[in-house]
N, C-alpha and C positions, 0 to 999 in steps of 0.2 A: 683257777674259775672265779668269776665275781658273783656274790650274791647280792637280791635286791636289797640286803641290810646295808650294805657297803656303800659307801657316796665317793662316785668315782667321776672325775671334773678332766675331761681331755679337752684341753684348748691348741686348736689347730689355727697357727697362724702361717700365712704362706711367706715363704722364705725367699727373699729376692735377693738376688747375686747379680750384681752389675759389674763386668770384668771392665777394669779400668787401664788404660795404658798410660805411660810417662811421656810425657812431654817437656823438655828443655827449653828453655825461656832464658835469652840473654840480654843483659840489660845493661846500659851504663853505669860504671861506678857511682857516679852521683844518684842517679835515680836509687841503687843498691842502699846508699845511704841513709835516705831518706823512709823507706821501708823498714829497716833496722832500727828508726826513732819510733817507727808506730807497729810495734808488736803484737800489740792485742788485734791486729788485723789478723785473719787466715786470708793470705794473699792466693793460695792454689786453689779458696773460692772464690774470690774476686776476680781470678783467669778465666776460671771455668765458667763463669758468669758472661762475664765478656765475650769468650769464645762462642759458649751457647747464644747470645744475642747477635752475634755478627752473623751468625750461622743461620739463625733465624730472620736475618735482614735479608741475606744472600735470596733465600728461599722464598721470600716476600716480594722480592725484586725479578725473580723468574717467575714466578705466579702473576706479576701486573704484566709482565710482557706478554705472557701466555694467555692472559685476560683479554688484553689489549689485540691481540691477535684473531681469538675467539671474538671478539665484539666485531671488526673489522669484518672478520669473513659472514657474521649475523647479518650485521647491517649493510651488506652489499646487497643482499634481497630482502630484503626484510623493510616496514614501515615504520620502524622504529626511528624518532627523531634524532637529531645529534644531542638536542637538549636532553631526551629521555634519556641515550645513553650516557649523558655527563651524569644525569641524575643517581642511573644505576650504579655508577662509576664511585659517586660520592656515597653511595649507601656500602656498598661493598670497602670502602677503605672505614669508614665508622665499625662498622663488624669487625675488621682486623685489628683497628686501635683495641676495642671492647675485648680482642681475644690476648693481645697483647697484656693490658691491665688485669686480665685475669693471671695470666701469667706470672706477672710482678715483672716483667720486662718494661713498664712503662710507668 
C-alpha cells in the first residue's frame, strides 16, 4: 500500500514495436568496395530511406492519376474552366511539396 507520504512517480510511455523484415539487396562488387570505404554511413538506413521515398513517389503518382480522373469527371459537367483546373492542380502540387519537405524527403 502506498501512503500519502510516499512519493511515487510512474512514467508511462508507449512502447512502439515495429516489426521489420529483412531485405537482401545484391550490389556490384565495385559498389561494395565504395561502401566499405565509407563505413561511417548507416547503409541500412540509406536503403530504408530510399525505399520509403520511392514508395511515396509511387503513391503520389497514383494519386495524381486519380486526381486527374476526378478532375475530368468533375469538369465534364462543371463550369470550372481549364485555367481554374490548372490553378487547383498547382495548389495541390504545392501542398504535396510542403508535405514532402515536412517528412524530410525533399
